[in-house]
N, C-alpha and C positions, 0 to 999 in steps of 0.2 A: 679678057675686058676690055671691048674698046672705048676710049674717053669721049668720040663722040655719041656714045648712047647716055650720059649721062645731062638729063636737066640740072642746071641751079638749083631750081628750086627745089626738086627735091632734096636738096641736100639742107637747104634750109629748111622745109617740112621732117627730114631727121630729126634738126638739129632741137625743133621744137619740142616734140614729140619726149627727146630724152632728155629736156629737162622737166616737160610738166607730166611727164609719164600717162599723160592725157589724152583723148585726140580730140575732146572738146575747148578744155584750154589753148591746147596748139592750135587747134584753128581759128578758136579769135583771137591768137595774138598777127596770126596771118591774114587777119579776114576771109578764111577759106572755109565753108559749110563740113561737117566731121565727116560726112563722104567723101571730100574730096580730098581732104589728109590722108582717109583710110585706101582714096585709090591710089595715091602719089604714094604711099608706102609701101602698095603692093606693085606698081614700077620697081622701086628700088630694088624691095624684095627680089624681082626677076633680073636686076640685073647682077645685084653683088649676090646673088645663089646662098641668103641665109636668110631666115625668118623676120631678124634684128630686132623684132618686140615681140613679146609672149601676152596674152591680154589674162591680166588677172582680176584677184580681189582687191589687191594694193593699186588697180591701176596695168599700164604700158610697163611691163619689164624687161628691159634691153636684155640680149643673148649677148655672148660672150664677144662674141664679133663685132656686134654694137659700142660693146663700152670700149674694145682696142680701138675701133674709129672715130671715137664724138669728139677726145681733146682735139686730134691733129684736122679733123673735118672744120669744129666752131671754130681754132685760130684760122684756116685758112680762109674762111668767111667773111673774120673782121680783118683780114689785112688786105682783101679782095677791096671792100668796103671801104676800109682806109685809101686803100691805092685809087682807084676810082672817085672817091667821093659821095660817093653816093650813098642815097637817106641822109644829110649830114643833121645832127640828133641837135631839135630843140628845146629845153626844156618847159620855154613859155607853153608848147606847142606837143608836148609827150603827153601821151598814155601808160606809159612804160608801167612797170610794177617790179618794184626793187626787193628781193627777202634780206634783213640784215639780220644776222646774230648778236645777240644782246643780251650779258645780266637783268637784272630787274633798276641795277643800281644805273648802268649805263642807260638805259631807257627812261628813267625816271631826271635823269640830269643834263644826258647827250642827246636822246633820240627827241626827244622834247623840244629841245631846240633846232635840233636840224628840223622838226616838223611846220615850227615859227617859219625857217627860212626857205622851206618849201611851199608856205601857202601863198608869200608871191612870186618866187622864182619859178616856179613848175606847178601850177594849182591842180593840172592835170595827173599828175604821179602821184603813185599809189605806196605808202608801205606795209608790209609786211615784217613782223619781229618775231623772230624764234626764237626761243630758249641757248645761248650761248651754253650751257650747261649740260649740253645734250652729250650720251658717249659718244654718239656718232659724228660729231659735228665736223673734224676731217674730212668724212667719207661724203659727208654733204654738200662742203666746197668743192669736191673732186666730181661729185654728180653732175654741178649745176647748181643743186637746190636750193643753196644759199650764194647770194652774190658777194656780201661782205660781212666778215666777223668781225667782232669790236673786243675790244679784251687787253689783256695780259697775258705776253704770249714768253716764254721763255726760250720757245724753240719753232724755229717755222722750217717747213723742206725747201727745197731748191725749186720745187714746181711750185708752190707759193708767192705771190709778192707781200709784199706789206710798207707800211708806212706808219711815222710814229705821229701819233696825234697830239698824248700832252703826257709830262710827266708831274707828280703832283705828292705828296707825303699823308700820312696820317693824323686824324685827330681822335678825340674822344669824346662821344658823345656821354650824358647822362639826364635824368630828371631834376626841374629846375629847384625840386626841395630838397634836392640831395644833400646829403651831411657833409660831402667836400665841394659841395655847390659853390661855398662864398671866398676858396681859398684855392692858390696854385696845385693844383696835384701831385703828391709825390709818390715816389716810386716804392713806396710801404702801400697806399692807394690801393695798388693794381694787383695786392695779395691782399688785403683785408679786405675787399670788393669783390663781390664773383662777377664773372663776366660772361655777355651773350656775345657769339662770334656766329658769323657767316661762314657756313664750309660747306662746299657743292662735292667734295669727295674726299675718301681719307685710304689710308694703306688697303683698306680692303678690296676702294675701285683701282687702284693700281697708284692712289697718290706718294708721289716722292719729292720732299723738300715743300711741299706745298704746290704742286702740278702734278695734273694728268700727261699722262703723254699716249697718243695715240695715231699711227700712222706719220708720224716727223713733227707731228703738230705737238706740244707741250703750251696746254694751258691751265692757267692757276685756278687753283683749287680752293683755298680760303682768301679772304677780301681784308686779312693785315698779315704780316711779320710777325710771324707766332715766334723764329729764330729770335728775333732782335728783343722781346718782350722777353722769353725764358732765361736769353741769357744774361737781362738786366738784372731780373727779376734772383738768380743767381748768385750774382754776384754780394747781394744783400742778403745768403741764404733763406729765401723764400721761392715761391712759388705760383702762379696763378691757380684759380679756380675756375674752371670753364663748366659753369653750370647750366649752360643752356646752348648747345647747336643747333642753326636751322640752316637752310639749306637758300635761303634766298633773303635781301635786306626787308620786304616789307613788312616781318610780323617785330622788328626790331622796337618801334617805339611803343605799340601794346605792352611788349616785356618789358621795356624801364619804366612803363606808367606803375607809380605805385609800388618801386623796387625800389632797392639799392645797386641794382646792379649797372655796372660800363658796358659799355661795346666801343668797339677800336674796329676803325673802318675808316676807310679812300676821303680825305678833306671836303671834295664835293659832293658827295653825298650827307657827310658831318653836315655840313652848310645846307642843301638843301632839308633837313629832317631839324636842325634849329630853327630855319623859317616859318616853321608853324608857329612856333612861340611856345610849346609845351617843353623841348628839350633846351640844353648850353649843350656846346661843343670847349672843347679845350684840347690844348696841346700836351701831348702826352710825353711825362717827364722821364726820355730815355730817347736815344736816337735809334733811329729804326731809316731802313734803305727805301725813297723813293720809289714808288711804283710809275711804269712807265706802259701807258696805256699806247696800242697799237691797232690799225686797221689790219686786216689781211683777206687775201683775195687771191682767187688762182690767176697764174700769172696770162693762161690761153685769154683775159679779158683785158690783156695789156692795152692793147689794139683798138677798144672798142670806146669809142667818143664817149656814149653815153655812161657808160663804166666810170671811166676818168671823172665824168661829172659827178658823179656820185662819191668816189673820191674825195674829188675838192670839196665838197659841201660839209660828207662829215668832217672832215679834217678844220673844216674852216666854223661849223656848230662846235668839236670839241673846243677852239681857240675860245670860243666868247666863255663856255665854263671853267678855263681856265683859268 
């Protein structure tokens, strides 16, 4: 294959189709018609000697050759743009769309702050929030469908980059008229009153030590330090009662209302829920390990000025929450 036969615009079309898996969406991003995108793909197929993408009911599915090419080509594009200073990123004028993976807790407390920040700094940029609890999170980052994932990660593979956003402890939430609401919580309260907890996966989903590992990325499965709680109660001959376990935090206020259950959660979420006036937050009567929240992205985006802006904006939003 001669490099002289390669048009750089064909590489940009390939990159957009690989990320969007859709000719129409890729064309909108590149300001090209669907037929122009299709024609560009045909030219690249002829040069490469591979089908590259196969049309299915789920969209344009990349072939093995396309998957092997994608990361290197995207990184090369970003490096060329950074070197030449082509199309400098201006958040105030950009109409780019970013996809962030986050659980409902971080969406409520951090993405909401990010949205307020963007209202003044980047009014034309759109955000799409995907659930970070999905089993194929690492794969979605690998193929470019998720720009940034935020959460608690015990392990991040070398192909991904990460940045610390904030560190926080845990709090306990209860209804205002709870029997223990007028005093400090005692350790025995955690055994006396049943708990409602958030867990997005147990051993049946492959969780080990509260984390689910896939493709080298270990993400948090439980929203509290189970080990610290159980060890503290074990020392006094007690055990917790996990009456209700839910996959998201949105159900917690309704479950606590009119109930004597307690709920253990990150302090930022506890403050958010207590701000509504129906719930109270208290310090746990035992030591727990603070949780460190991080942003994770594919290292191929390290040289993308727009992605760097996204990382900085998420970090600033997290700083306001912390």
